[in-house]
N, C-alpha and C positions, 0 to 999 in steps of 0.2 A: 504494500500500500504506500501511496505517497504520504509524506509528512512535511510540515513546515520546517524550514531551516532555522528561522529565528522568529522573534516576537512580532516583527513587522509584517509577517505573512505575505511577503512579496516573492518568496522563493520556496519552491517545493522540491522534494528529493525522493527518489525511488532507489532503494538498494535491494538487490536480490542475488541469489546464487542458484546455479543450475548444476545438475549432475549429468555428465556426458558419458555415454557408454560406447566404447570403441572395441568391437569384437576382433579387430585385427591385432590388438595388443596381447600381451601375455595374459592368459586366462585368469590369473590370480589378480591382475591389476587392470581390469577392463574399464573401471569407472574413475573419472576425474571430476573435481569440482571447479567451477569457474564463477567468479564474482563479477558484478557489473553495477554501474551507478549512472543515474540520469538526474541532473539538476536543471530546473527551468526557472528562470528569473524574469519577473515582469518589470519592464522599464517604462516609466511614464515620461515619454518625450512628447512630441506633437501627436504622435500616435503610439499606441501600446506596441512594444516589441517584446518578443519572447526570446531570451538569450539562453542558449543551450550549452551545457557541459556534459560530455559523455566520458565514461571510463569503462573499458571492457577488457576481458582477458582471454577471449576466444572468438572465433568467427561466429559461433552460435549466439553468444551474448550480444555481439554487435548487431546481428540480424534481429534479435528480440528487441533491442533498443529501438531500431528503426521501425519495427511494427508498432511498438508502443507510441512512438512519436507521431507516426502517421495517423493513428486513431485519435490521439490527443489533438492534433491540428484540425482534423475534421470536426471534432467535438467543439473546439474553441470557435470555429467558424460558424457552426450550426447555431450556437447560442450567442453569436454576435460579439464575442470577446475580441476577435481580430477580424480584419477585412479579408476578403477572398484572396487577394494577391499577396498577403503577408506570409512570410515563412519564418522559421526559426533562424536567429542569428547564429552562424557557425564560424568558428575561427579555423580557416583552412590553410594548408601549406602554400597554395597558389595565391593566397591573399597578400603575400609579401614577395619582394625581390630578395636576393641573397643578403644584401647589406641590412635591410630592415628586419629580416627574419632573425639574423644574429643579434641585432639590437633589441628586438622583442624578447628573445630568450634570455639575453644577458641582463635585461632590465630587472629580472627577478633576483638579482644580487643587490639591488639598491637598498639603502637604509630607508627609503621612502615606502618600501613595501608594507612595513608594519612595525610599531614599537614592540610588538610581542614576538617578532621573529628577527633574529640577528644572523645575517649571512656569515658562514665560516669559510667555506671553500667549495670549489668545483670538485666533485668526486668522480665524474665521468663525463665524457663528451664524445659525440659522434660527428666527425667532420670529414668532408671529402672535397676534392677539387671539382668545380663545375666544368665538365668537359666542353660545354658550349661557349666558354669564355676563354679568351687568350690569356694564358697564365705563364709567368716566368718559370723556367725549369727548376730554379733553386727552391721555389715555393712548393712545387710538386714533390721534390725530394724531401723537403722539410715536413710536409704533411704525412708522407709515407713513413718517415722515420718515427713520427709521433704515434701513428697507428700501431706500428710494430712494437714500440716500447710500452704502449698502454700507460702513458704518463697520467698521473692522477694528482688530486690535491692542489696545494699551493703552486707546485711546479707547473701544473697545467694552466692555471688561471693567469700566470705571469708570462706565458709564452707569447711571442710577438704576434702570432696569427690571431690571438684573442684580443690583444690590446691595441694592435695597429689597424686603424680603420681603413687604411689603403688596401688591405688584403680582402676586406669583407665582401666585396662584390664578386670575388673569384672563388669563394668557399661556400659550401652548403653545410649548414648546421641542421641536423634533423632531430637531435636529442641532446639534452644536457641534464646532468644530475647535480643538484646543489644541496649542500648540508647546511642546516641552520641550528642555532640554539633557540629554544622557545621558553617563554615564561608567561603563564596565564594565572594571575592571582596566586603566585607562589608555586604553582605546579610547573616544574622545570624539567627539561630534558633536551634531547636533540632529535632532529628528524632529517631524513633524506627525501627530497622530492625529485622524482623523475619527470621532467617536462619533455614531451616528444610529439612528433607527428608519426605515429606508428606505422600507418599504411605506406608512408613514403620510406620510412626507415627499412622496412622489410620487402616492399614490392614496388617502390618508386612511383607510387600513385600520388599525383599532385593535388587530388581532391581529399587527401588525408586530413582528418580533423585533429586539432591540437587537444592533448589531454595531459593530465598530470596524475601521478600516483605517489601517495605519501606513506612512508615507513617511519613509525615513531619508536623512539627508544627512551625509556626512563630508567633512573637508577633503582636499585633494589629497595631502598628506603621509601621511594615514591610510589611503588607499584600498588600498594594496598589503598592508596588515597586517590589514585588517578583513574579516570574513566577514559580509556584509549579511544573509544568510539566518539565520545564527546569532544576530545581534543582534535580528532580527525575532522570533525564537522567544523570546528572553529577555524582550523588552519585552512580547510577547503574554502570556507566563506571568504577569508582574507584573499586567497589566491584567485578566486573567481572574480571578485570585485576589481582586483588589480589587473587581472588579465584583460578585462574589458577596457579599462583606462588605456593600457598599453596598446591594445589592438587598434583603438581609434587613433592613437598617436603614430603607429608604425605601418598600418596597412596601406596597400597600394591605393592611390587616389584615381 
């Protein structure tokens, strides 16, 4: 069932889990579980817009997400919540050029993100040369070396291809993992957020939707006092709001 994300009741959230049976696998381990999430937020501009966030862990959960969204959109139009031509606002890989996509992803390192989240380091990054752009040979070799070495952490975020804007139109970023410290009313810990365009990352689909996945870690002393699900929702809300701000700033015009 859908539930409200906060007291303002402008955002609803659906979380679910499916069990997939694959008879081609080992007969002992034929079943796997896959989680998914849909968040829809109502924005009151000149017209109501419905902003979508999706997270999924399998093809099946993504298919279910799309079926749910299709039915929701038809319902909203039937009861005159949105006009016939209105669709959900989606953040897609193709909505950015190379430079702006990097700036969009890297913007989640900013102190402006939230006073509750403090950026620590880049823990992982998927970068590749754009073959359609004329690129100096030394940059190609540089990127190749980084991929082979799997450089992480502070070393990665200080590399010149991250910090030098002159390279950004020649490089494709399809995912970035960032580590944060968090503090919500004394509830402290760290989290790693994977920001990605998964369908581009795996299948080079330019209509890939942006999504993020949060992994929360708390100390042993905090565990009995902390509700991980509640923390996940608070962090998700911060990221969803910030995502929209940055999308408007960096998307193609």
